[in-house]
N, C-alpha and C positions, 0 to 999 in steps of 0.2 A: 115564747121562750125566749131567753135572753141571749148575745152572741157567745157570752162565758159559757152558759148552759148548753148553746150547741155546740161550739167546741170541745166543753168535756164530753158530749154525749159520741162524739165522732172520736175521740182518743180514747173512750173508753170501747171502743169497738176492734181495737187496735189488738192482732191477735198473737198468740204465742210463736209462729214461723213468722213473725217479723214483719205481715204483710197489712196493710190498710185500705179504709176508701180510696186515697190516693193511688191506688197503685192501678186501679183502671182507668185513669185520669192521664191524657199522654203528657209527657214532661213539659211540654211547650204553652199546656193550656195550665197546670198546675199552680197555684200560688205563688209570686213571685217569681217566675220565669216570665219575660218579656224579652221576643225575638225583635233584641235591636242592636247588632253585631257591634255597630258603628258608635253606639253609644256607649255598650261595655266597654271595646279597646279605647275610646277615651277618656272612662274611669281609671282603666290601666295602668295609663301614664301617670295618674296621681292629678288629675286636669277634672272640673267640674264641668257637666255637659251645659250648653248653650240653655240658657231660660227666654223663650219668645219676648221677642223686643216689647210687643203689646202690655205683657206682662209688669217687665219691669217698671216699664212710664207708668203703667198703675201703682205703683207701686211707691216709686217718688214724688207722682201726684197727689197722694193721701198721706204722704209725711208730708211735702209742703202742706198741706190742707191742716194737718196738725200741727205746724211751726204758725201758722197764722191765730190759728187755734190756742195756745200754750204763748206771744206775744214775743215768738224767738225769731231772732236775725238770721240761726242756724244750728245744727246739731255735730259733735262730734261724736260718730260713730264707734265703739274702740270692738275689734277683733281677738279670741286667740282661741289657738284648739280648744280648752276648757270653757271658751263661751262664744263660739261661731253664730249661734242663730243669725243675731242681726247685720254681719257684714257678709253672710253667705243669702240672706234674704237679699240687701239691698246692691251687694258687687257683685254675687256670685262667684267669691272668691275663696278658697279654702287653702290651709295652710301647708308649709310643706313636711313638717313635722314639730313636736311636742311645746317647743320653748319658741316659737316664731309669732312676731303678732303683726296687727294691721289696724287701720285706721280708714274712715269715709268721712269725708268735709262735705257735708249738702246743706245749700244755703236754698232760698226762696226762688232767685231768678237766673241763677249760673249752674254750668256744666259742676257736676260732683268732681271731687279728685278725690284717689284712692294711693293711699299710702303704703307701703311693704315693710318690712326691716329685713328683707332677703334680699340684696342685689341682684346676685344669679340667679333669682325665680324670677324677673320682671319679666321674661319673654311669655311664662305659663300665665302670670298674671293678665296681660295683656289680652293674654288667648282666652284667659274665661271669663272674664269681665265686660261689657258693654263699656264701662268709662272708659273712654280713651286715654287721659289725663291721668298715669298712671307713676307713682312719683318713690323714689326710696327716704325712709327716714330713718338714721341712724341708730346703730344698737345699743341701746340705755348701757347695757354691762360693762362697758368702760364710759366712766367718769367723764374723764376730758373728752368725750364726744356733747354732753349736754349744751353746752353753748352752741356748739353747732342744728343740735334737736329744737333751740325755741327760735332760731332762725327759720330753719325748715317749716316747723308750725307757725310762724308768724307770716311767712310766705304766703304759704296755703290760705291760711286764713283771709287777706287780701284777695288773694286771685278768687276768691269762689266770692266776694267783694260784702263779707264778714270785718269792718276794724273798728263797727261801735257798737252798743246793744249788747241784750242778753244772748247767750250761747249755751247748746242744753249739752252735758257729758254722761256719761254712766260713771258715777262717782263712788259705784260698789266693786267694780268692777275691773276699772282700768287704775296698772298699777300708780302709785303715787308721784312717782317720777315722771309720769307723764302730767299727772296732774299741774307741779310745779313747773312745767315747762310753761304749760298754756298761761297758770298765772303771770311766770315773766315776763312774758308779752308786753310788748310797748303799745298794745293794742287796746283803746277806751271800750274794754270787753268784762263784761259781768257773767261769769260760769254757773250756771244752776243746775240739778240734777234731771235730766231728761230720761230715766229708767223706766218713770210710769208713762211717759210717752212711746219711747220703743215700746212696750210691751202693746200697750192701744193698736200698734200699729199691728202686730202682729197678728191680734184678736179678727183685725178683719180680712177674711177666707174671701177669695176668687175660686171661679170653676176650677182653675189651674193648678190653686192650692190643695184646696180638695183633692183632686185629682193624685198630686205627689205625697200628699199624706196616705192616700186607701192604697197607692202602691208603697209605698212604704210598709206598711201593715199588711199588705200579702206577701211582702219578701218576708219579714218579722213571723208572720204564720207557717213559712216554708221553712224556716229555721226548726219551729216547735214543731213539725212533722216530721223533717229529720232527725231530729235529739229523741222524739218518739219512738221510729220505725229502727233505729239504732240501739236506742236503750232502754228497750221497753221493760227488762225486766229490773231495773233498778230505779231506788227511789231518785223523781228529779227534785232537785232544789232553787228554786228560782225567783223572781220577782212578779208574780204576776194576779191577775183578779182571780184565781182561785183558792179557796180555802184549803188549807191544809190535808184535811178531811179528804178534801176530792182527791186531792194526789195519793192519799193513803188507798184507798179504795182504788184509784188507777193502778198502782202498783199490785197489788194484792188479783187482781183482773190478771196480770201478765203477769204474775210469778206464781211460785210454786207458795199456797195460803201458810203452810206451816214452815215453811222457810225463813228462818231467822234474816230480817234485815239488812242489807248491804253496809259493812261499815263505812263508816262517814268519807274515813282518807279513798273511798273509791267509788264515792256518789259523783252524780254527773252535775257540775257547777255552770249554771250557764247566766247573764240577764240578758235583756232584752232589750232595746230602746226607738221609737221614731221620731225624727226630726221634721222640722217643718219645710 
């Protein structure tokens, strides 16, 4: 039986009185519940929990091996709330709100530099990231700061030892103003797209990565169980690997078969996702 079929079978056993198989499982042992108060307190402050130094070393070593394979002197990694994967993976940095942005400059043989665009968030950035060199990049919504942006990028590239050769950037994700600032640098650099390189980096999962994915999926499962426990009499509309016929069958088992379905306006709608 596939995992999806197993989850569906367990969900279909959900009874009318709001109880299910998870009711017999102690809270601390249910999916998504991890007894780590210190970690939860850290996350409650908007700060990412630390990643083991050995794991961060492995990720950077793998990235530098890919730089060698693609004949790149370095890479400019872009991060934003809508595209956080690479900056979180390589710098363990999360953004304070939806319009913040960040960069990580990585070269073959010098320590990386993390750039953020909110100076007031420097203490949190330094707490989260294992990289000791954390700097502020000008906020580009103000056009008069563009020359300073070019200077900051140029200094950063020089400081990681990249003043000539090919440098990878994320062309599709990074706003054009940053691409222009890089292009206007006086350094002798050729900028090429590194999206495929970074995608290959994320494909190489460690034991730690696998455990974090498993834990994230467990939390998503806990959300599912709570939704089913609370709203078992309604239809659930969501993105999942369950066919719509399965959801209709589940709703019929948990509600009155003769009753008309709930109106669309009263349906519970939610999405779930997992990040590495």
